[in-house]
C-alpha positions as CSV (number, residue, x, y, z in Angstrom):
1,M,-45.5,-2.0,47.3
2,V,-49.1,-1.0,48.0
3,V,-48.3,2.6,47.1
4,L,-46.8,1.6,43.8
5,L,-49.8,-0.5,43.0
6,W,-52.1,2.5,43.5
7,V,-49.8,4.7,41.4
8,R,-50.1,2.1,38.6
9,V,-53.9,2.0,38.9
10,L,-54.1,5.8,38.9
11,L,-51.8,6.1,35.8
12,L,-53.8,3.4,34.1
13,V,-57.1,5.2,34.8
14,V,-55.8,8.5,33.4
15,L,-54.3,6.9,30.3
16,S,-57.4,4.8,29.6
17,W,-59.6,7.9,30.0
18,G,-57.4,9.8,27.5
19,A,-57.4,6.9,25.0
20,L,-61.2,6.7,25.2
21,V,-61.8,10.4,24.7
22,T,-59.3,10.4,21.8
23,A,-61.0,7.4,20.2
24,L,-64.5,9.0,20.5
25,S,-63.2,12.2,18.8
26,G,-61.7,10.3,15.9
27,N,-64.8,9.1,14.1
28,P,-67.9,10.7,15.6
29,P,-71.5,10.7,14.1
30,L,-72.1,13.1,11.2
31,R,-74.2,16.2,11.8
32,P,-75.3,19.1,9.6
33,L,-73.0,22.1,9.6
34,G,-75.9,24.3,10.9
35,E,-76.0,22.2,14.0
36,F,-72.4,23.1,14.8
37,R,-73.2,26.8,14.3
38,A,-76.3,26.6,16.5
39,A,-74.3,24.8,19.3
40,L,-71.7,27.5,19.1
41,R,-74.2,30.3,19.5
42,A,-75.7,28.4,22.4
43,G,-72.4,28.1,24.1
44,E,-72.5,24.3,24.1
45,V,-69.2,23.6,22.3
46,S,-66.1,23.0,24.4
47,Y,-63.6,21.8,21.8
48,V,-63.2,22.2,18.1
49,I,-60.8,20.2,15.8
50,A,-60.4,21.6,12.3
51,E,-58.3,19.8,9.7
52,G,-57.2,21.1,6.3
53,S,-54.4,22.5,4.2
54,G,-54.6,26.0,2.8
55,R,-57.9,27.8,3.1
56,V,-60.6,25.1,2.8
57,L,-61.3,22.7,5.6
58,R,-61.7,19.0,4.9
59,D,-62.8,17.9,8.4
60,L,-64.5,19.6,11.3
61,R,-65.3,17.9,14.6
62,W,-66.6,19.4,17.8
63,S,-67.4,18.3,21.4
64,S,-70.5,19.2,23.3
65,G,-69.1,17.4,26.4
66,T,-66.2,15.2,27.2
67,L,-67.7,12.1,25.7
68,F,-70.0,13.6,23.1
69,W,-68.5,14.4,19.7
70,S,-69.9,15.2,16.3
71,R,-68.5,15.6,12.8
72,A,-69.8,18.3,10.5
73,I,-71.1,17.5,7.0
74,L,-69.0,20.1,5.1
75,P,-69.8,21.5,1.6
76,V,-67.9,19.9,-1.3
77,P,-64.6,21.7,-1.9
78,G,-64.6,23.7,-5.1
79,T,-68.2,24.8,-4.6
80,S,-68.9,26.7,-1.4
81,G,-66.4,24.8,0.8
82,Y,-66.2,25.7,4.5
83,S,-63.0,27.7,4.9
84,Q,-60.8,28.8,7.8
85,T,-62.3,32.3,7.4
86,D,-65.8,30.8,7.9
87,L,-64.7,29.0,11.0
88,N,-63.1,32.1,12.5
89,A,-66.3,34.0,11.8
90,D,-68.4,31.3,13.5
91,L,-66.1,31.2,16.5
92,S,-66.3,35.0,16.9
93,V,-70.0,34.8,17.8
94,V,-69.7,32.2,20.6
95,Y,-71.8,32.8,23.6
96,G,-69.9,32.3,26.8
97,P,-66.3,30.9,27.2
98,P,-64.8,30.2,23.8
99,P,-64.0,26.5,23.0
100,V,-60.5,25.2,22.5
101,D,-59.7,25.7,18.8
102,R,-57.3,23.1,17.5
103,R,-56.1,23.4,13.9
104,I,-54.4,20.4,12.1
105,G,-52.6,20.6,8.8
106,T,-53.2,17.7,6.5
107,Q,-49.5,17.4,6.0
108,N,-48.8,16.8,9.7
109,G,-47.7,13.2,10.3
110,R,-47.9,11.2,13.5
111,G,-44.2,11.0,13.8
112,F,-42.3,8.5,15.9
113,L,-43.9,9.2,19.3
114,P,-47.6,8.6,19.8
115,R,-49.5,11.9,19.5
116,W,-52.6,11.0,21.4
117,P,-51.3,11.3,25.0
118,F,-50.2,14.9,24.3
119,H,-53.3,15.9,22.2
120,V,-56.2,14.7,24.3
121,P,-59.2,16.7,23.0
122,V,-60.4,18.0,26.3
123,P,-59.6,21.4,27.7
124,Y,-56.5,21.0,29.8
125,G,-56.7,17.2,29.3
126,S,-53.4,16.8,27.6
127,W,-51.4,17.7,30.7
128,P,-52.4,14.9,33.0
129,V,-52.5,12.3,30.3
130,G,-49.2,13.3,28.8
131,A,-47.7,13.3,32.3
132,A,-49.1,9.9,33.0
133,W,-47.6,8.6,29.7
134,V,-44.1,10.0,30.6
135,L,-44.3,8.6,34.1
136,A,-45.2,5.2,32.7
137,L,-42.2,5.4,30.3
138,L,-39.9,6.4,33.1
139,G,-41.3,3.5,35.2
140,M,-40.5,1.1,32.3
141,L,-37.0,2.4,32.0
142,A,-36.5,2.1,35.7
143,T,-37.8,-1.5,35.9
144,E,-34.7,-3.6,36.4
145,R,-36.0,-6.7,34.6
146,P,-39.6,-6.6,33.1
147,R,-41.3,-9.9,33.1
148,T,-42.9,-10.1,29.7
149,G,-40.3,-8.3,27.5
150,N,-37.0,-6.4,27.7
151,R,-36.7,-2.7,27.6
152,W,-36.3,-2.5,23.9
153,A,-39.5,-4.5,23.3
154,W,-41.4,-2.2,25.6
155,F,-39.8,0.9,24.0
156,W,-41.3,-0.1,20.6
157,L,-44.6,-0.9,22.2
158,F,-44.7,2.5,23.9
159,T,-43.9,4.4,20.7
160,V,-44.9,2.7,17.5
161,G,-47.5,0.5,19.3
162,R,-49.3,3.5,20.7
163,G,-50.9,1.6,23.5
164,G,-47.8,0.2,25.1
165,A,-48.0,2.4,28.2
166,I,-51.5,1.0,29.0
167,L,-50.3,-2.6,28.4
168,F,-47.2,-2.0,30.6
169,L,-49.2,-0.7,33.5
170,V,-51.5,-3.8,33.3
171,L,-48.7,-6.4,33.0
172,E,-45.5,-5.2,34.6
173,S,-43.7,-6.1,36.8
174,R,-46.6,-8.3,37.9
175,P,-50.0,-8.6,36.3
176,L,-52.4,-6.1,37.9
177,W,-54.8,-8.9,38.8
178,R,-52.0,-10.7,40.7
179,P,-50.0,-7.8,42.2
180,F,-48.5,-9.5,45.2
181,D,-47.9,-13.1,43.9
182,D,-44.5,-14.5,43.4
183,L,-44.6,-15.4,39.7
184,S,-42.0,-17.3,37.7
185,P,-40.8,-15.5,34.6
186,P,-42.5,-16.6,31.4
187,S,-40.8,-19.2,29.3
188,S,-40.1,-16.7,26.4
189,R,-39.7,-13.0,27.0
190,L,-40.2,-10.5,24.1
191,G,-37.0,-9.2,22.7
192,G,-36.4,-6.0,20.7
193,G,-37.1,-7.6,17.3
194,R,-40.4,-9.3,18.3
195,G,-41.4,-6.3,20.3
196,C,-40.9,-4.1,17.1
197,L,-43.0,-6.5,15.0
198,L,-45.7,-6.6,17.7
199,S,-45.7,-2.8,18.0
200,L,-46.6,-2.6,14.3
201,V,-49.5,-5.0,14.8
202,M,-50.6,-3.0,17.8
203,G,-50.5,0.2,15.9
204,V,-52.9,-1.2,13.3
205,I,-55.1,-2.7,16.0
206,S,-55.3,0.6,17.8
207,A,-56.4,2.5,14.7
208,V,-59.0,-0.2,13.9
209,A,-60.3,-0.1,17.5
210,A,-60.6,3.7,17.5
211,Y,-62.6,3.5,14.3
212,A,-64.8,0.7,15.7
213,V,-65.5,2.8,18.8
214,G,-66.7,5.7,16.6
215,E,-68.9,3.4,14.5
216,A,-70.4,1.8,17.7
217,V,-71.2,5.3,19.1
218,E,-72.8,6.4,15.9
219,A,-74.9,3.2,15.8
220,V,-76.0,3.8,19.4
221,V,-76.9,7.5,18.7
222,L,-78.9,6.6,15.6
223,T,-80.8,3.9,17.5
224,A,-81.5,6.3,20.3
225,T,-82.8,9.1,18.0
226,R,-85.2,6.6,16.3
227,L,-86.8,5.6,19.6
């Protein structure tokens, strides 16, 4: 039981780290495009996320460290917009190891499964986080009778709810803060229907929380630069 507890804690740490990095990359502080190019030439960029359809990019984010993200202020499309060709040219003059270059088409949807555990914006970060998510899902399916909800409820929270894996590791089959106590089951467990509705709410909350993290980081950075 102690071993399983430590496995839960390890999976929880890995997934929480992946969720934090993904949230930080979603809405980072704005920076001039020239700052991105200068960081590339200095070999300070480790990860690049470029989003757009066709030739012109509509979003460009980069990392100068696992927890330090920026978003480029791009030229207005239709004037001298920043294109895929421009990005390729900038990446060709990188000093040192090239950064991970991730391209996202604007038509790409999130789909049924959550994308974030398998697209963590850290070099080689998707493997451990994706594996932790899959192991948490297998643990949920192997749990004979989860306390707070049945398997269908947790299935919806894992997929549509986006953060269900983290919630499961905290709560099941005993709350993490009471791992060895004999607890009576709650008076009302979540069924599939309520779990589906809760997953929709959780999906919205996750998106708002990720945006709030980005805004908070930008406020901290602006405050620090003014000191």
